[in-house]
C-alpha positions in Angstrom: 0.4 41.8 -4.7 -2.9 39.8 -5.1 -0.6 36.7 -5.2 1.1 38.0 -1.9 -2.6 38.3 -0.5 -3.4 34.7 -1.3 -0.1 33.3 0.2 -0.6 35.0 3.7 -4.1 34.9 4.4 -6.1 32.1 2.7 -6.1 29.0 4.9 -4.0 25.8 4.2 -5.8 22.7 3.7 -3.7 21.0 5.9 -1.6 21.5 9.6 1.5 20.6 9.1 4.1 19.2 11.5 8.0 18.7 11.6 9.8 16.0 10.7 12.0 14.9 13.6 14.1 12.2 11.2 18.0 13.2 10.7 18.4 10.5 8.8 20.9 10.6 5.6 19.8 9.7 2.8 20.2 6.3 2.0 23.0 5.7 -0.7 22.1 2.8 -3.5 25.2 0.8 -3.2 25.9 -2.8 -2.2 22.9 -5.0 -2.3 21.0 -1.8 -3.2 23.0 -0.8 -6.8 20.5 -0.2 -9.6 20.3 -2.6 -11.9 17.4 -3.0 -14.7 16.1 -5.8 -13.8 12.3 -4.7 -13.6 13.0 -3.4 -17.3 12.2 -7.5 -18.1 8.8 -7.6 -16.9 5.9 -8.1 -19.1 2.4 -6.1 -19.1 -0.2 -7.7 -17.9 -3.8 -6.4 -19.4 -2.0 -3.1 -20.6 -4.5 -0.1 -20.7 -6.9 -2.7 -19.2 -6.2 -2.9 -15.7 -6.3 0.4 -14.4 -4.3 0.8 -11.0 -4.2 -2.8 -9.8 -3.1 -1.8 -6.0 -3.2 -5.1 -4.7 -2.7 -8.8 -5.7 -4.2 -12.2 -4.8 -3.6 -15.7 -6.4 -5.5 -18.9 -5.5 -4.9 -22.7 -5.9 -5.1 -22.8 -8.9 -2.7 -19.8 -10.3 -5.9 -17.6 -10.9 -5.2 -13.5 -10.1 -7.5 -11.1 -8.4 -7.1 -7.8 -8.0 -8.8 -4.3 -7.3 -9.2 -1.2 -10.0 -9.6 2.5 -9.3 -13.1 1.9 -10.6 -13.9 0.1 -7.9 -14.1 -3.2 -10.0 -13.1 -6.7 -8.5 -11.2 -8.5 -11.5 -10.1 -11.8 -12.0 -7.1 -13.0 -14.1 -7.6 -16.4 -15.1 -4.6 -19.2 -15.9 -5.8 -18.7 -19.4 -5.5 -15.1 -19.1 -8.9 -13.9 -19.3 -10.1 -10.7 -17.6 -13.4 -11.5 -15.7 -15.6 -8.7 -13.6 -16.8 -10.5 -10.4 -17.9 -7.3 -8.9 -18.0 -3.6 -8.0 -17.4 -2.1 -4.6 -19.7 1.0 -5.2 -21.7 2.5 -8.4 -21.5 1.9 -12.0 -21.0 5.0 -13.2 -19.7 6.4 -16.4 -17.4 8.4 -14.5 -15.9 5.8 -12.7 -11.8 5.6 -13.0 -11.7 9.5 -11.7 -10.5 10.4 -8.5 -13.2 12.9 -7.5 -15.9 10.0 -8.2 -14.1 7.6 -6.1 -16.3 7.8 -3.3 -19.2 7.0 -5.1 -17.5 4.5 -7.2 -15.5 2.6 -4.9 -11.4 2.0 -4.6 -10.5 -1.6 -3.7 -7.3 -1.7 -2.1 -5.8 -4.8 0.0 -7.1 -8.3 -1.0 -6.6 -11.6 0.5 -8.5 -14.9 0.2 -9.5 -16.9 3.4 -7.6 -19.9 3.8 -10.2 -22.2 2.8 -10.7 -20.1 -0.4 -14.4 -19.0 -0.1 -14.5 -16.1 0.5 -12.2 -12.9 -0.7 -11.8 -10.2 1.8 -11.4 -6.4 0.4 -10.4 -3.3 2.5 -12.1 -0.8 0.2 -10.7 3.2 0.7 -14.3 4.5 1.3 -16.6 1.5 2.0 -14.7 -0.3 4.6 -14.1 -4.2 5.1 -16.1 -6.1 2.4 -16.9 -10.2 1.7 -17.2 -11.4 -1.7 -18.7 -14.5 -1.2 -16.6 -16.6 -4.1 -19.3 -19.3 -5.3 -22.5 -16.6 -5.7 -19.9 -13.5 -5.6 -21.8 -11.6 -3.6 -20.4 -8.7 -2.0 -21.4 -7.6 1.6 -19.9 -5.2 4.6 -18.2 -6.8 7.1 -17.3 -3.3 9.0 -19.0 0.1 7.2 -16.4 2.9 7.0 -19.5 5.1 8.4 -19.7 2.8 11.3 -15.7 3.4 11.9 -14.6 1.8 15.2 -14.8 3.6 19.1 -16.9 6.5 17.2 -14.8 7.4 14.6 -15.5 6.9 10.7 -12.5 4.7 8.9 -11.2 7.3 6.1 -9.2 5.1 4.5 -9.2 1.5 4.8 -6.3 0.2 3.4 -4.8 -3.1 3.3 -5.3 -6.5 5.2 -3.6 -9.9 6.6 -5.7 -12.5 8.2 -4.6 -15.3 10.7 -5.1 -19.2 10.8 -8.0 -18.3 13.3 -9.4 -16.4 10.8 -8.9 -13.2 12.6 -8.7 -9.8 9.9 -6.1 -7.4 10.8 -6.1 -4.5 8.3 -4.9 -0.9 8.6 -7.0 2.5 8.1 -4.3 5.5 6.8 -5.7 8.2 8.0 -8.9 9.2 10.4 -8.7 12.6 8.8 -7.7 12.2 4.9 -9.5 10.1 2.6 -7.4 8.2 -0.6 -7.9 10.7 -3.3 -6.5 13.5 -0.3 -2.9 11.3 0.2 -0.9 14.2 -1.3 -2.5 15.9 1.8 -2.0 13.2 4.5 1.8 12.8 3.1 2.8 16.4 3.2 1.0 17.0 6.6 2.4 14.2 8.3 1.2 13.2 12.0 -0.1 10.2 13.1 -3.1 9.3 11.9 -2.8 5.8 10.8 -4.6 2.6 13.0 -4.1 -1.0 12.8 -7.0 -2.9 13.7 -8.4 -6.5 14.1 -11.5 -8.0 13.2 -13.0 -11.2 14.3 -15.1 -12.7 11.7 -17.0 -15.1 14.0 -17.6 -13.2 16.9 -17.5 -9.7 15.1 -15.3 -8.0 17.9 -13.1 -5.3 16.7 -10.3 -3.9 18.7 -7.4 -0.7 17.9 -4.3 -2.3 18.1 -2.1 0.3 17.1 -2.8 4.7 16.9 -1.0 7.3 16.1 1.1 5.7 13.1 2.4 7.4 10.0 0.1 6.5 6.5 -0.2 3.0 7.7 -0.5 1.2 5.2 0.9 -2.3 4.3 0.2 -5.1 7.0 1.5 -8.5 6.8 1.7 -10.9 9.7 4.9 -13.5 10.8 5.5 -16.8 9.9 4.7 -17.7 13.4 1.9 -15.2 13.0 3.4 -14.1 16.5 3.4 -10.4 15.2 3.0 -8.0 12.5 4.8 -6.0 10.4 3.0 -2.5 9.4 4.1 0.0 6.8 4.5 3.7 7.9 4.7 5.0 3.9 5.0 9.0 4.7 8.1 7.7 7.7 9.9 5.5 5.5 9.9 2.7 7.8 7.9 -0.6 9.0 7.1 -1.0 12.8 7.1 -4.6 14.1 3.8 -5.0 16.9 3.4 -8.0 19.1 0.4 -10.0 19.0 1.7 -13.1 21.7 4.8 -13.9 23.7 6.4 -11.2 26.4 6.1 -8.3 24.4 2.2 -8.9 23.7 0.7 -5.4 23.0 4.5 -3.5 22.3 5.9 -2.3 18.9 8.5 -1.8 18.1 10.7 -1.0 15.2 11.6 -3.0 11.6 13.6 -1.1 9.1 14.0 2.7 9.0 14.9 4.7 6.5 14.1 2.9 3.6 15.3 3.7 -0.1 11.6 4.9 -0.9 8.3 5.0 0.7 6.9 1.5 1.6 3.4 0.7 0.4 2.2 -2.9 1.0 4.2 -5.8 1.9 4.3 -9.2 1.4 5.9 -12.3 3.4 7.9 -14.8 1.2 8.2 -18.4 0.4 11.5 -18.5 0.8 11.6 -17.0 3.6 11.9 -12.5 4.4 9.4 -10.3 3.2 8.9 -8.3 -0.1 8.2 -4.8 -0.3 6.7 -2.7 -3.0 7.8 0.8 -3.2 5.8 3.5 -4.3 8.9 5.8 -5.4 12.9 5.8 -4.7 14.3 8.3 -1.8 18.0 7.9 -2.7 21.3 10.4 -1.9 21.3 13.4 -2.7 18.1 15.1 -3.1 14.6 13.7 -2.3 11.8 16.6 -2.4 9.6 15.6 0.4 12.5 14.9 2.9 13.7 18.1 1.5 10.6 20.0 3.0 10.0 17.8 5.7 11.8 19.9 8.7 10.4 22.9 7.0 5.9 22.9 7.9 5.5 26.5 6.4 7.0 25.7 3.1 4.7 22.6 3.0 1.4 25.0 4.1 2.5 27.1 1.5 2.3 24.6 -1.3 -0.9 23.1 0.0 -2.6 26.2 -0.6 -0.7 27.4 -4.2 -0.4 24.0 -5.7 -3.0 21.6 -6.6 -3.3 17.7 -5.2 -2.3 16.3 -8.6 0.6 18.1 -9.3 2.7 17.0 -6.2 3.8 13.9 -8.3 5.9 15.6 -10.0 7.8 16.1 -7.7 8.5 12.7 -7.0 11.0 11.1 -9.7 9.7 8.0 -11.2 11.7 5.0 -10.5 10.9 1.2 -10.5 11.6 -0.5 -6.9 11.0 -3.3 -4.8 13.2 -4.6 -1.9 13.4 -8.2 -0.1 14.1 -7.7 3.9 15.1 -10.6 5.8 13.8 -11.4 9.4 15.9 -9.2 10.9 14.6 -6.5 8.7 17.8 -5.7 6.5 17.7 -5.2 2.6 18.8 -8.7 1.0 17.6 -8.3 -2.4 16.2 -5.3 -4.9 15.4 -5.0 -8.1 15.1 -1.6 -10.1 13.6 -0.1 -13.1 15.7 3.3 -12.6 14.3 5.2 -15.2 10.7 3.9 -14.5 10.8 3.1 -18.3 8.7 -0.3 -17.8 7.2 0.2 -14.7 6.9 2.4 -11.1 5.0 2.9 -8.8 5.1 -0.1 -7.7 2.7 -1.0 -5.0 3.1 -4.7 -3.7 5.0 -7.9 -4.2 3.4 -11.0 -4.7 5.6 -14.2 -5.3 4.8 -17.3 -7.0 7.5 -19.4 -6.9 6.1 -22.5 -8.3 5.9 -20.6 -11.6 9.2 -18.4 -10.5 7.5 -15.2 -10.7 6.6 -11.9 -9.0 3.2 -10.3 -10.0 4.2 -6.7 -9.5 0.8 -4.6 -8.3 0.3 -0.1 -8.4 -2.1 2.0 -7.7 -1.0 4.2 -10.7 -0.7 1.8 -13.6 -2.4 0.7 -16.2 -1.4 -2.9 -16.2 -0.3 -5.6 -13.9 3.8 -6.2 -14.0 5.0 -10.0 -14.3 8.0 -10.3 -13.6 10.2 -13.7 -13.8 12.6 -14.3 -11.2 16.3 -15.7 -12.6 18.9 -17.9 -10.7 20.6 -15.3 -9.4 17.0 -13.9 -7.6 16.5 -17.3 -6.6 19.4 -17.8 -5.0 18.5 -17.5 -0.8 20.8 -15.1 0.8 
């Protein structure tokens, strides 16, 4: 009786909307036929690199990443782990989700073109700048200030144009990073794409109403942006110049997983990290998508961390061509070596892919074989 009363009268933390997608779940055949390539990865910094969401490489081959306790780390070519900075406070509880707003949670990061600064998206503190000579950390745009009178709640990923314009995503105006299960369950277009001119300080909202705006990347000619909409399983394209300037359209839809970050490949096309797989015959989130009431009840009775249990562990990355078609896929179907891949950073010089994750306790390293290196 008490349980029924709770379900009936306790307010749900979310206001879910029905999914409008009628796409069938993807079949894993053809180029998506499962393989076990990602089970060949090696693990860098096992148990020392917790939640290395995003990855950057400098010209010398050093690796940079941000961790779930707020630290910005450098992995040298020789393999040493060096702490460069913290985006928040240094507390004993750092690394626990409930302290992220104090300790910081660095997500996307990227070196500017002369490698003088590392630009960082911190989910709670906003857009930050780390000077690579002094290692002084400064704030470019505070989350509290935000834009157009709306604070940032979930600053996520960025890319930088040759002219120095920073384009970044704010995943939601309502939910912060530690509440991302609610963001996915609720649905609705809460995400934005924002541009920031570091020289003038001018900030603009380019796109809004996106479904969990996440990874972002420029085209080779910098005439458009590609933006991952994680909860909609798609990637949209926003035109920065030309006849379609200011217009956006669909680049890739009904992806075989939830797209996190997107990075350009030196061979052409784009690598996508997929936090989990969507495949026929069943996906929990697709199943409950059309039923807002079910999602409302689930959010009442289950703690947020339990929703991870509804998503099957599966390691998956894909490569898209310039038309948005999948041309390569690398799998770990059991998720035994790696799962929850957030980003793929390509190092063709050393024939390596580095694999980030918001959840794993290591950085993945996959050595490309001859088949992988064949151009489509």
